[in-house]
N, C-alpha and C positions, 0 to 999 in steps of 0.2 A: 746335597742330593741324598735322598733316603731310598734304600733298596727294600722293597716290600712285595709280598705276593698277593696281599688282599688290602683293599681300601674300603672303609665303611663310611659313607656320608650319613650325617644325622647320628653320629656315634654316641652322643650323650642322651639320646632319647630312649623311650621305654623299650622298643624293639632293638634299636641300634646298639645299645650297650650290651644287650644279651647276645647279639651277633658277634661283637668284639670278644666277649668272654668265651663263647663257643669256639671261635676261630683260634684264640690263644690256647685253649685247652687241647685242641686237636693239632697243635704243632705249627700253626701258621705264623708268619710275620705279618703284622697288621699296622696299617696307618689309619688312625681314627681322625676323620675330618669333621670338625664341628665348629659351631659358632664361637666367636670370641667370648670369653667369660665362662665357658662350660668345661674347661679343662679339669679344674679341681673336682667338679661334680662327677665326672667320669672316673677319675682316679680314685676318689673316695668310695664310689660304688664298687669298683673292681676290687679294691682292698677288702671291702666288706664281704665279697664273695670268695676271698682267698684265691684269687686268680694270679698266677705268675705273669707279671707284665714285662718280663725281659724282652719279649719280642714285639713290644708295642712302641709305636711312635705316634705322637699327637700333633696335629697341625690344625690351624684355623682356616676356615673357608666361609664364603658367602655364595651359595649356589644361585642366588638371584643375579649375580654378575656373570657375564658370558665366559670370562676366564676363570670363574669360581673363586677368584681372589685367594688362591692357595698360598699359605705362608711358607711352604716348603715345596721342593720339587721331588717327585718320586719317580722311581724307575723299577722295572722288573714286574710291573703290575700284571697279574693274570686275571684276578676276579675283582669286580667292583659291585658293591652292594649299596643301593640307594634307599636308605630308610629315612631320609630327610623329608619332612612335611610339616605343614601347619595343621595340627589336629585339634580343631576348636570350632565350636558353633558360634555363629554371629560374626563371622569374618566379612570384611569388605571384599567385594569380588576382585578388585585390583590387587589387594594384598594377597589373597588366596592364590591367584593365578601366578603371581611373581615367584612363589616358592613351589607350589604344587604342580604347576604347568611349566612355566619358563625355566624354573630351577631344574625340574626333571629332564628337560631337553638339554640344558647345559651339561648336566652330569653325563647324559647319554653321549653327547658329542665329544666330551673330554675322554670318556672311556674308549670311544672309537679310535681315538688318536694314539692309544697306548699300543706299542708294537707287539707286546707279548700277550695281549688280551685274549683270554679264554671265554669269559662270560661277564655280562652285566645282569644283575638281578635287581629288578625294580619292585619295591614293596608298596602295594596299594590296597584299596579296600576290596572286600569280597563281592560287593555289588557293582564294581566298576565295569568289568567285562560283560556282566549280565545286561547292562543297560544299553549295549550296542552303541555307545558314544553319545547317547541322548543326554544333554545337559539342561538343567533347569535352575538357573541362578536365582530365580524368584523364590525357590524353596530352600535356598541356602548355598553359600559359596563353597563350603568345605567339600561336600560330596560332588558338586557340579565340577569343581576344578579337578578332582581326582578322576572323574569319568572322562572329562575332556583330555586329560593327560594320557590316560590309558590308550585311547584311540590314536592319538598323535604319535606316541612313542612306538607303538607297534607298526604304524605306517612308516615312520622314518627308518626303523630297524629293518623292515622288509625291503624297502627301496635301496638301502645302502648295505645290506647284508651284514648287519651288526648282530652279534650273537646275544640276543636279549631273551630273558625269561621273566615272566611276571609272576610274582607271588601275591596271592590275594587272601590275607588272613581275615577272618571274621572278628568277633569280639574277643580279643586276646586277654586272657585272665592270668594275672600274676601279680606279685608284690609291686606296688607303685603305679598300677593302672587305675586312674580315677576319671573315667570317661564312659558315657553311655550307660551300661548296666549298673555301674557303681552308684549312679544317682537314684535309680529305681530301688536298689537294695537299701541305700541310706534313707530314703523316704519311708520304705517299709519299716525299717528299724526305729525311725523316729515317730512312727504312728501317723504319718502324713500321706498314706496311700490308701484312701478309702475305696478307690476303684482303680482298675488296671486299664491303661489305654490299649486299644487293639481289639482283638476278637479271640474266640476260643482256639482258633488254629494259627494265631500269630506265632511266627518262628523267628527267634533272635538267636542264631547259632553262636556258640562259644568254642574256644580252642585254647589249649594250654600253651603258655609262653615257651616253656622248654621244648615242646614239640615243634613249635614254629621256628625257633632258633636252629634246631638240629636239621629240620627239613630244608630251610633256606640255605644254610651253610653247605648242605650236601648236594644242592642242585647243580653247581658247575661241573661236578664229576660225572654227571649223567648226560652224555652227548645228545640223546634223543629228546632233551627238554628244551632245546633252543626253539624260540618262536612260539612257545606254549605258555598258557596261563594256568595256574594251579590254585584253585580255591582251597583254603586251609581252614577247615572247620570240622567239628565233631558232629557227624550226622545223628548221633545218639542224643544230642541236646533235646530235652523235652520242650514241648510248646510252651510259650511264655507263661500262661497261667499255671501250668504244672511246675515250671521252673521256679516261679515265685513261691508256690506252695512248699516246694522242697526247702527253699531257703528259709521261709517263715517257720517251718517245723524245727529247723536247726537253731534258729534264733529264739524260739519259743515266743513268737509274736503272732498276732492274727493276720492271716492272709486276706487280701481283698476278695470279696465274694462276687463282685460284678466286674464286667469289662465294659468299656465305653468305646464306641467307634471313634477312630482317629479324626474323622471329619467333624464329629461333635466336639471332641477335645480341642481342636483347633479354634473353635468358635468361643470357647470358654475363656475367662480371664486366666492368665498364667499364674496369678497369685493364688488361684483356686486349684488349678491342675498341677502346678509345680513341674510341668513338662515343657522342655524346650521344644519349640515348633520344629526345629531341624531334626531333633531326635525322632519325632513322629514318623519321618520318612522311612526310618529303618524298621518300622513295625508293619510287617507284611506277612502274608502266608507263603511267600516264594520259597521253593526248595532248590538245592544246588547239587549238581552232579560232582561227587568227589572221587569217582572211580579212578581217574588218572592219577590223582593225588595219592590215593590209597596204594596204587602200584609202586610209586616212588617211595612211599613210606616203608613198604615192605622191603624194598631193596636196601634201604638205609637202616633197617632193623629198628624202626621206631614205631610206637603206637600211642594212641590217646590214653591218658589215665582215665579211670572211671569218672564219668561226668558229674555224678553226685558228689564224689570226693572233691573234685576240682571246685565245684560251686560252694561247698561248705567251707573249704579253706579260703576261698576268695572272700566270702561273706565275713569270715573271721577278720580278715585284713581290713575290710571296710569299717567294721566296728572298732577294731584296735586303733585305727588312725583317724577316727571320726571323718571318714571319707577323704583322707589326705590332709587333714588339718593339723595333725600332730604325728610325732614319731611313735611307732608301736613299741610296747614292751616286748622283749624277746620271748619267743615261743608262747604266744598267747592265743587263746581261742576258747570256744565253748566245749564243755564236756557234760553231756546230759543236762544242759540248761545252766550249768555253773560256769562262770567266766574264770578260767584258770590261767595262771602265768608261771612260766619257768619250768623247773625240773620236777617231773611228776614221779620219778622212780627213786632217785637218790639225792634228795635235798639235804643240806645241812641245817637249813632254817625254814620254818613254815611261818608265814606272815599273814595275820588276819586283821583287817582294818576296822576302824570305828566309824561312827555316824558323823557327818553325812558323806564321808569320803569313800574311796574305792581302792583297789589294789595299786593304782597308779601312785597313791600317796606314799608308797614305800620306796620310790625311786632313789631318793638321796641315801637312805639307809642301805639299799641294795648295792649302790656304788661303793660305799664304805666297807661293806661286808666282803665284797669280792669273792663270793662263794656261791655254790648252787642253792637257789631258793625256790620255794613253792609258795605262791600267793594266790588268793582267790577273792572274788567279790562275794560277799555274804548273800545268802539266799533272799531274793526279792529286792536286794539293794544293788547299787552300781549297775552293772550290766547283767547280773545273774537273774534268772527267772525265779518267780516265787515257787515255793515247794510246800507240800503237805507234810514233809518229813519233820521230825523233831530236830532241835539243834544238835543233840548228840548223834542222831542218825545221819544228819547232813555231814558233819565233820568226819564221821566214820567212813562215809562214802568217798569224801574228798581224799582221805588218807589211805584208802584201800590199796592203791598201787605202790605206796611208799615202802621201801625195803631198808631204809636207814633208820636211825634213832635220832631224829632232829631236835633242835631247840624249837619249841613252839612259842610264838610271840603273838600276843593279842593286845590291840589298842582299844581302850574304852569298851564299846559294845562288843568288839572282837574278843574280849577276855572271856565272854560267855562260852563260845565253842571251844576256846583253848582249854578252859578249866574242865569242860565236859569230857574232852578227849583224854586229858591227863588223868581224870578220875577213872574212866573206863579202861584205859590202856596205859598204865604207868610204865609198863615194860617197853613201850614204844616211844617214850619221850625221855630225852636226856635231861632237859631242863625246861622250866616254864618261865617266860618273861612277860609280865603284865605292864603295859604302858598306860598310865592314867586310867586305872580301873574305876570306872564311874560309880560302881556300887560302893566304893569306899570313900568317895569324894562328895562335895556338895551336889545336891540334886540339880539337874539342868533347870535353868531359870524358865519362868513362864514366857519371858521375852523370846528366848531361843526356841521354845516349843511353838510359839505363835508364828515365828518366822519360818519354821519348817512345815507349817500347815500348807496343804497342797496348793491352793490357789495363789497364795502369797509367794511361795518359793519358786513357782514357775516363772514369775516375773522378776526374780531377784538377779541382779547382775553379779559377776564375779567379785567386783570390788565391794559390793554391799555384803555378800556372803562372807568374804574374807574379814571385813570389819566386824561383822556379827560374831564370828568365831575367834577373833583376835589372832589371826594368822596372816602372813603375807600373801598377797595375790600371786598366783603362779599356776603351773600346769596342774597341780593336784586340785586346786580350787576350780579351774576351768573344766576339768574332767567331772568334778562333782556337780557343777552347774549343768553340764550337758546331760548327765544322768537324770537329774531331778526334773528336767523339762520333758522327759519321756513319759508317756501315759502310765500312770499307776505308781511310778517310783517315789514321787513325793509323798503320796498317801502311805505307802508301805514304810517309808523312812520315818514318818511321824508316828505310825503305829509301833515301829520298833523302839523308838525313843520312849514311848509310854510303857511298853512292855518291860524295858530295862528298868524304868523307875519302879515298877511294881515288883521287881525280882531282886531288889537290893539285899534283903535279908537272906533269901534263898542262896544267892551267889556267894555271899560271905560265908555261909555255913558250908557250902561245897568247897570253897577255897581252903577252909580249915581242915578238910579231909584229904587234900592233895598230898601225896607222899613224895613226889619228885621235888628236887630243889626248885625254889621259886624266888625270882628277883622281881622287884617292883620299881618302875621308873615314874617319877612325877615331876612336873614343873613347879618351881617355887611359888608361882602365882596360882597354882591349882593343887594345893596340898591334900593329903589324906585327912579326913575328919573322923574316920573309924580306926580303932586300934588294930594292929596286925603284928604277928610275930615273925613276919617275913623280912628279908633284907630290902631296904628301901633306898634308892638313889634319887636325890633331889637335884635337879638341874636349874641353876639360877637363870633368870631372865626369860623364862618361858612359862606357858600355861598348859592347856589341855592337849596340845599337839606338839610335843617336843621332837617327834620324828620329822616334822617339817621345818622347825626352826633350828634344831641342833642335831642333824642326822649323824654327825661324826661321834658325838658323845653317846647318843642312843646306841649306835653300832658297837661302841666299846663295851657297854654294859651287856648287850646281847651276846657279844663274843666271850664275855667273862673277863675282860681286861681290867686291870687296876690302873687308875689314872687320877691325876689332879684335875680340879675344875668342877667337881661335883661333890655333894655331901652324901655319904652313905651311912645309914644307920641300920642296925640289926639287933634284935633281942634274942636271937637264937644262940 
């Protein structure tokens, strides 16, 4: 028997886990009821949020069963939060109803049997109550099942005097949300959004995840919220075309210039529109009265963050994770069109990638360094927008907030901005580390150049690119491939490769004038062919990308450690 004051169903889901975290932070004892196999996912997420889980009990459940198939018995329950739902387009109607309708009724009836019950809060969509119970399973089972459940739950609660409150969030934005608006933003980022479905007045409201969690957790303490429904959305959300323009400006990509009526989009092939037919039902000009919700929010002392800031942060997350396909680098996002990762004020190391990689290529080295780093995608490459700035001006702008004297590391093409900064600001650089400085090595082969030509590289698989570069296929290559397929990136990468080839003598001359200590790292399979008086460490068994094949050894040189397993020469 577990004694708990709050139970959260769907506790491993996007909203559910945030409710668990907010309840624990505010001193509640919580039973997290979730599907079998989700326990580790919830615990790992809570650990990542630095949440004290001393008051947490985890139990498994299946809300599709009338008895909920609870693996543990709980008592002392005052508040029940039902965040369990199948949130997916293309659901079979029977499958959707089993969880979103039957499951919701099962949770309501279980809650009604709890002798100490104060409140049950059911979380559903912002359009559910507005539809007056009208279901259209022909247009999609997800929303239809939620609408049907909304009407039925309120009717049962009223008939049996069950203290039920409905919370109706709109598009909830926060880390880990890859549904609805995320697909539009991802298509915008990938250059696959030539026109926007909807009209000039289409309104797709958004709301911040933290606001939603704090609001919902606060509802049971408000006696006058029983029997009420509360739409949770930021009324300041711009209409969809303006919302997308705001995001496009932040991402430095072109916003679609036209809108297409949803009726027309429905008739077009999905391969052309890239729009899920069910998603189109959410594109309307409807507005929602949030006055009652605003009253409760003021009582709870919560407010919406600036919607522009929310959208920009959310868009950064979509880009960082490739719309949920990968784990994001910590503290990553756009700054004035440059993709920046890590510590921007007090880094110990600044990492600048080479061609055709991006800042993700440093992941192995960053783990080994275990220190604050600042990394960035070079201008026009990776995720960064093209710029009219010179290389020296770009790196100066990147380093402007930095207050430490870091080690600056440049790989291949990334050696160019590293050298420029060390020349301009030697007092701000403790040491320069150049990895595979291309201007001192064999020129890039014509074969490599041809494979980086725009039309060819867009069709190149990760395996083929990895083989071409002589490196193992992995996350760094996958990230490079994703970048190169975006409009303009392959062309700019090829242009950068040619520019680097034309600047070999210039860069060698600039390196000779650098006054800060310089260390060079090369792979034995890609040695220097030009003389240098700098310290050179040669790593056996690798070529032009030692940070991918031997990140531990590269990190040791970057730290300045002495170690066996590499050959170091110096004429100084």
